[in-house]
N, C-alpha and C positions, 0 to 999 in steps of 0.2 A: 724529811721536813714536813710532810703531811700532818696537819693537826696542831703544829706550833706556828706561832705568829713570826713572820719574817720582816726583816728591814730591806726593802727592795730599792735599789737605784735605777732609774729608768732614763735612758737617754732619748730625746725626742717624745718625751712623755706628753707634750702638750698637743701633739698632732692627733689626726683622726683616729689611728689605732691606738696611741698612747692614753687618750682620753678614756677610751673603752676599757683599755687594760688596767688602768689606775682605778677605774669604778669596780672592776670585778676584783682586783687584789684587795681593795679597802673593805669590799663586802665580805671577804673571806678572812678579815682580821689582820691583814698585813699592813705595814706602814710603808708609804710610798714617797721618795724624794725624787724630783725631776731634775735632769740636767738639760738646760736650755739656754738660749742666747742670753736671757736676762736672769739674774737671781731674784729670790723673794721668799715668801713662805713656803715652806717644803720644797724649796727649789734652789739650785745653785747654778751658776753660769759655767760654760764650758771653760773660760779663762780661769775661774776660781778653781775648778776641778784640776787644771794643769798646774795651779800655782800651789794649792794647799792638799791635793790628793783627795782619794776617795774617802767620804764619810763612812763611819762604822757601819757595815751592812752585811746581810747574809747572801744576797744575790744581786747581779747586775744584769739589765737588759738593754739592747740597743735597738732602738726603732727609727733612729734618726735618718733622714734622707730627703734631699729636695725632690718635689714632684716632678718626676721625668716628663710626664704627659701634659705639662702645663701648657695649654694652647696659646697662652699669651707670651711665651718665651720662645725667640727664634732659636733653632738648633744650630749652635756655632760653637767655636772653641771655648768661649767664656762660659756658656751655660753647661757645656760638657765638663769643664773644670769643676764647676759648682756641683753638678751630679755626683761627680767622683769623690770630691773632697767631703762632701756632706755625709757620705757613706763610709769611705775608706778612713779618712782623718779622724772622724769621730770614734770609729772603732779601734783605730790605734790609740787614741788617748785614753779610752776606757781600759783598753788591755794593759797599757803602761801603768794606769792607776792601779790595776789589780795587781800587777807585777811588784809595784813599790809599797803596797799596803802592808802595815806590820801585821794585821790581821785580815788576810785575804778572804773574800767572800767564797761560799762553797759552790755556787752556781753562777754560770756566765752565758747567757742566751742571746743570739744574735738573729734576728729576722732579716733574710735576704729575699731572692725571688726566684721563681721557676725559670727566668731568663737564662738560668745556668744550662738548661738541657736545649739540644738543637730542635728548632721548630720542625714539625713534620706532620703530615696528615694521618700517618699510620702508627708511627713507632710509639710504644708506651714505656714511660720511664718510672723506675722506682728510685729510692734514695741512693741505691748502688750504681745506678746508670752513669755512664761517662759523660762529660760536658765541660763547659767552662773555657773554651779556647777557639771560638769561631767567629764572633762578631763583637761588637763594643760592649753589648749587655752582659754577654757571657763572660768575657774577660773581666768586666766590671764586678761581677759576682764572685768570680774567682779571687780578684784583689781583695774583696771586702771580706770574704770568708778566710783568706789567709792572713789579713790584719788581725783577726780575732785569736789566731792560735798562739797559746801561751805553753810551750813544751815544759813538762814537769810541774805545771800549776796544781795546787790542791783544788782550784775551782773546775768542776767538770763543766766541758764545753757542750752547748747544743745549738745547733743551726736549724731554724725553721725556714725553709724556702716556701714562699707564699706564692699562691695564685692572685688573681684579681680579687681585691677585698671588696665585698658587697655589704653595705650597711647604710643607715640612714644618717644624713647630715654631713656627708664626706665621701671621698673616694670616687670610685667609677660612677656610682649611681647619681651622686649629686651633678655630675657633667651631663648625664644622658637623661635626666628626669624631664626637663621642660620640653626638649624635642619629641620625646616619646608621649608626653601629656597632651601635646598639641597634635598627636597623630602624625608627626613628622619622623619618627624613628623608623629604624630598619637596620638590616645587616651591614656590616662593613665589607667592602669588597665583594668577593663571591659568597661570603657567610658560610662557607664550608670549613674554614679553619677552626682548629680546637680552641675552646675557650676555657682556660683552667681558672676555676673560681673557688672562692671559700666565703662563707658568712663572717662578719666580723666577729660575732660571739664565739664561733669556732677557732678563728685565729688567736684570740685572746685566751680561749679556753686551752689551747695546745700549749701555749707560752706558759700559763699558770700549771698546767699538768707537767710541764717540763721542769719547772722551779720546784714544785711539791714532791716529785718522786726522785729520790736520790739515786736510784739506779740509771736513771735515763742519761745518755749521752750521745753525741755524733748527730747525724742529719734526720730530720723529720720533714716530710713534704706536707706543706700547709695547704692542701686542696680537699675539696669535698669528695667523698668516695664515688659520686656519680659523675664527677666533673669531667672524667676522661671521655664521657660519652656526649658531652655537651659541645655544640659548635656555636659560632658566633651567630649564626642564623636561628638556631634554636633559642639562644638567650634572647635575641631580639623578639621573637615571637612569644616566648614566656613573659617577658617583661612587659611587653604590650598587652598581653591578656590579663596579668595582674592589675593593670592599669584601666583595662576596659577600652582599649584603643586598638586601631590596627597597626601593623608593622609593615606597611606597604612600600616604603620608600628606601630602597637600599642606597648606601653612600658609595660613590664609585671610587676604586682605589685611587685614582689621579687625584680626587679631591682630598682624600686622607693624606697623600703625600704633599700635597700642596699646603696644607695647614701645618702638618707635624715635621716635614722633612723626610727624606727617603729612609734615613737610618732609624728614626723613631717610628716611622709608619710600620716597619716590620713588626713591632710589639702589638699592632692592632690588626694587620693584614695576615699574620702567620701566627701559629700558636703550638702548644705542645699538650700531648695527652699525658698527664701526670697522674700517678696512683700513689696514695698515702699508705704504703705497705707498711712501713716501720711504725708511723703513727698509730695505725690500727693495731699493730701487733704489741705496742707498748700499753694497750688498754685504754686509749682515749676513745670516748664514745661521742660521736658527732651529734650536735643539737639539731643541725640542718643538714642531713645528707644529701636532700635532694632539692633541685632548683625551684620548683614551684613553691615548696614550703618556705624556702629562704626569702624569695621574692614577695610571697604573701605577708610575711613578717615584716618586711622593709617598707613596703607601700601601704600597709594598713593604716 
């Protein structure tokens, strides 16, 4: 598919990653149609998709998902259900639309998360490592990825397990920017926990790489090559340095649990060392392999 224009349908295309992916795909000559809550120009609603099926396309990507770390939402049953359905149900809807399509697309890419792997200060994980069945988030990723499976489909499936996405105008950086700018930023808890990260241009680059390379299928880890050596404390120091500010104020673990709830706090107070082994082997070249360069680009 490389070199030829594709028609790509993107679920969740109006979100932080979706906007960046749309810009990249269009800059490479591809046509993009979003699936979102509301229909409109170059956009169809999820209801419309369920009713009338998939528009004629060459590839489908799903990025949809309610922000798990929204500090304004209390962690309870209602929010848990939203977090699950915004990922698993949208994936099922797109997978069904692919199955029902008269001319199915040739590629089906799902972006999930490294929460699939068990948090550990020492273990290193590649795409072949086991996981997916030890807490709420790992089981969520398992259900999410299972929902995308289409046995016997001509559409080759690719799953990109993303780390914390760093970029301007959204994601983790937008939530941390002001405390750090004011000199109030610092590591979370001990700061020793691994911090698997990726620059938004590399996450969208990996998705585009997966779409344009017809031989690619299976799992790709969406993390920077150096991220397995990044701790939360290192990230806090590098981010503060990029802003020209100190990172003196650690946020105690109890405060993180108070804001996010014990289950969600695990995502911030623990982490995984993840390696993009298959991603690199597939020929993807990272634009921002190292944290200082990634942060310099973002805060410039």
